[in-house]
C-alpha positions, 0 to 999 in steps of 0.5 A: 253680895247682892249690890255688887251682883245686881250692879254686875248684871246691870253693867253686863246688860248695859254693855251687852251689844258691844261685848263679844258674844264669847264673853258668855263663855267666860262669865257663865263658868265664873258665875256657876263656880262662884254660886256653886261654891255656896252649895258644894264644898269646892276646896281652895276657892272662895266663891265670894272672892272669885266673883268680886275680883272678876266683877271688879276687873270686868265691869265698866260701871263706877257703881259696880266697881265700888260695890265690888271693891267694898264688899271684897275688902269686907270679905278679905278682912272677915276671911283672913283675920276672923276665920283664918280662911285661905280660900280667899286667895284661890278665889282671887287668883281664879278671878284674876285669871278670868278677868285677864281672859275677859280683857284678852277676848275683848282686845282680840275682838276689837282688833278683829273688828278694826281689821274687818272695817279696814277691808 
């Protein structure tokens, strides 16, 4: 988890100037929920699957995406086949929702920026 997490942080730092400021309102709850899952028993959600799915969908760096994909594959195998843990699906669904929100916010920001330039 350390490699995808650090790659995610570097990716965000690299693209911070170009990302809308509202992305923090998506990133922060996702990260807090994923990290708090290791401390508190939150039902139906795997923090690993949540963060890795979100990172896979929202980073631009090839290193970050590959690291997230490899570790997500490991998490899937371990949680599904060895532990019979279905929380991985809840985490992935929430990661998909967060990733979709990220794309929506970025797309909306690009449209607004293009409209402001045209004026």
